[in-house]
N, C-alpha and C positions, 0 to 999 in steps of 0.2 A: 709447589704450594708448602711452606714452612711451618711448623705448629711449636706452641713453647705449651707448655705443663706449666700451670701459675698460681703457685699455694698463697692464702695470703690467712695470716692467722691476726686475729681481732682479738682482746680482751671477751668475748659473747661469744664470736660465732668464727665457724674456719669456713672457708671458702677453697674450690677449688674446679680448675676451668681452662682449658682448649680456645688458645687464642691464634692468627696466626699473620703473617708478616706484618699484614693492612690492616693490623687492629681489630679484626675480625671475631665474636667469640664464637665458635663451635660448639663448645661444649661447656655445661656449669653445673655444677654440683653446691648444693652447703649445708652445715648442719650449726642446730644451736649449741650451747653448755653452759652453764652458768657463771664459771670463769675456765679461765685458762689450762686448763686438764696439766695431771704431769709430763714432763718427758715421756716416759715411755704410751701416755696412752697417747698423746698427742701424736706422735710418730706410726702410729698402728692405725690411728684414726686418717691419714695424711693418708700413710700407702694405700689401706683400703677401697679409698672414695680417688687416687692416683692413678690403681690400677686400669679401673676399666677404662681409663681416656686412656692412655698408655696404648692399651692394645684396643682400639678403635684408632687413636691417629697418630700411630711413632713418633712421638712432638722429638726437637730436635735435641730439646735442652729444659731443665726444669728453673723459676726463683721461685722462692718462697720467699714470703716476704715476714716479720714478728714485731712488733710496738718496741720500747725501749734502746738501748745502746745494743746493738748490731757490729761485730767486725766479719765485714763481708770478702777480706781476702783468708782470715783465719775458720773462716766459718763460723762462728760462734758470737751466741745469745748470751747475754751477761744479764743475771737478775740483780732485785736492786741491792740484794744484799753483796755484788762481783760475783757472786756463782757464774761458771761458763758453763754456758749447754751446747756442744758439739752436733746440731744439728743438720749442719753440712753432712758431713761425717757417716751419719746416722742417715739420713734419707739415701747419699748418696751410694750406703753398699747394697739397700733394700729395692730402689727404682733402677737402680745400671743405666742412669744417664745423666751426662754432667748435672751438677745442681750449682743456683749459687744464691745465695739470701744477701736477706738486707733489710734495713730499719724501716717500714710499709711509710712515712713523709719523702724517707728518700722517694721509693721508689713512685712516689705520686707523683713527686717533679720532674721524676723522667721517664714517665706517663705524660703527662701534659707537656713535658720539653720533644716528645717523639710524635706524641698524636694529638696534640691536643694545639691550647694556644700559643703556647712560647715556644715555638718552631723557631723564629726568628728573633727571639729577648736572646740576649746572653747574660743579661744580669736579671735575674730576680729572684722572689722569695715565693715559697710553698705550703701556705698554711693549711694545716689538718687535725684540723676539728673535731673531736667524734667523743670517745668514753674518754680519753685524755685530749693533751692538745699538745700537736708537733709541728713541728716544722723541720724544711730543706732549703738551703742557697744555692742560687746558680752565679760564681765570678768569674764573666769573661768565658764564659759557654760551656762551665768545667763543674760539676756537682762538688763543693769542698764540704770535705768533712771534721776535719780539724784535725789534729793529734792522735788524740783515740777516740775516733769516731760520736764524736761526741757536741759536733755543731748542730746550730737549730734549735736546740730541746728550748724554744720560744714560751712554754707551757710553765717551765719551773721559776721566769721574772717574778719576782714579787711584784704584785698587782697592787694588795691592800696591807698593808702595815698590819700584823696585829690577826691579819684576818683566820680564816677556815682552815685547821690542818690539812696538809696535803700527803699525799703516796710520797713525798719526798723526802720529810722528814722537814720541810719546814711548813713556814703558815703565810696566806695568802700568797699563790701561785697564782699564774691567769687559772689553768687550768682548776682551780676551784670554784671559781669563779663561771667558766667560757665553758665548759664542759656540758657531756647532753646529761648528765646525775645531776651536777648542779644546780643547771639549769632550772628541771622539777623539783630540788628539792628548795629552791628560791621561793619558785612558786606557791611550792605547799606551804614557806614558813608563813608568805604572805596572804594567803586562805588561809591560813591554821587549816590546814588539810593532809592528818596523818601520814595516810600513804596517799603522796601528788602523784596526778598523770606520766607519763612517760613523755619525754620531753616534746618527740613529737604530737599529741593531742596537745599540749603547751602553746605548742606554733599551731594547730588549727584555731585554737581559744584566739590567737593574736590576731591570727587574720581575720575571725571571728568580732573583733574590739572589745574583746578581755581588757581591761586594761590592768590588771597582775601581770598577765600570760604578756602582753606588749612590755611594760616591768621590768621581766624577766631578760626577756629577752635582749630589751636596751641599756644593760647594766651590764651585760656578757659584753655585747656589741663594747657598749667605750669604754670596758674592758681592752678587748682587742685591740683597740685603735690606739689605746696607748700605750701596749704592747709595742704593734708595728712600728709606731712613732719611734723606738728607741732602733730599732732594726734600721730604720728608712735613717736616721741622722746617723749612725754608725757607718751603715755602706751604701748610703746614695742613693741606692739601687730606685731604679720607675715604676718596675710594676711589681705586683702581689697578685697574686690567685689564692683562693680561698676556696676549702673541700672538705671531707670527710662531711659526716652522715648528718653535724650540725652546721657545717658549712653551706650542704645545703638549702639549709633558710635562711639564704644570705638575701633574699627581703627585706627580714626582718633586721638583720642586724648591721647595713649597711649604711642607715641615716646614721644610728652614732657611731661606728668606726668612724664614720668618716668627718664627724664633729669633734671624737676623740683628735683622730691625725692632721685637723685644722690649727688644734689648739695647742698640741707638741711637737711637731714636725716643724723643724726650720723649714721657710716659705721659700725663701731664696734660692736655696741648693736643690729644693723640691718639690716644684713649683708646679709638672709634669705626671705626679704621682696616680698610675696606673691601680685601682686594687678592683677585682673581674672575679668573677664565681669562674671553677675552673669547667671546664667544658667536656669533661671527662662522666661525671655525676660519681656517681656512685659504685662503677669501672674503672675508674682512676689507680687505685692500689694493682689493680687485675693488669689492668693494660701496662703499667708500668714493669708488672712483672716479665710481659714480652716484650716490651722496648730493654729492658734488661738484659733479659738473655739474645736479642742478637747486639745488644754492645758487648758486650761482656767474651760472645764470638769471636769475636774482631782481636780480643785478644787472649785466647783461650787458653796459651802457652802458661802464664803467667797461672791461671787457676788450677793448671792438669798439673803442675808443680803443688797444690798447694790442697790437691783433693783430698791427698789421701796421707796427711798431715798432722790431723787430730786423733 
């Protein structure tokens, strides 16, 4: 049995797990933080958590996921100011096993393709909704990354002209409406609550019939559906998978997503569109890391040439 070290870095949480070739999780640890730590602290935390797993399972390789733009070949992550962070080479030195890195949405899509509902689908879009909003696009059975690894950034399609400012520098992006923090903020605005509840609590309130909570998710769902319509019209794909921590609340989003899609997407060429919830739940990115290890090991020579390039 082959084992893989899987590291998922999110804005507020770091997960470290061991996943086998069947997609079974054998080891799992996590830690929360207020925001992604600086490089040195983050690497130290990853290494500390990973060494226990490595000693116990001797994984064949490791994939680490990061939010934002990631060059998976050179092994660097990009901050919003363009600064390059060479995570692959740093982790390679300390863990001494083959390291691969990629964007979290890409890895979630790879996981869905390898272990989830898209095994037999060649063309689909994976929408990842959480603290931020990202996406990944499969075309002709291959993940499409774009020329500079920026494909799939649906979170920065402008949905609301003149809307709330976004971290990217624009205003009214999908992320300003549909991300977890903004769903909470919108609920707080509607209810005049200075410290609005966590989005999970807003979701629970919506299921209990709270009209303001229902409105917050309906607003987010309609914005998501509108953005997805652009993807549908542009690429004429038939399948969309929705995941991420907010995407898990699929039942609250789906009606307004479909309302927007039915309004904005061309009907003749998109009559059979299917929008589904991820089969992998909260583990999509973690399982995607394992799937990526399996796929990358088939092309290990290419990655070994770049292993120490940074």
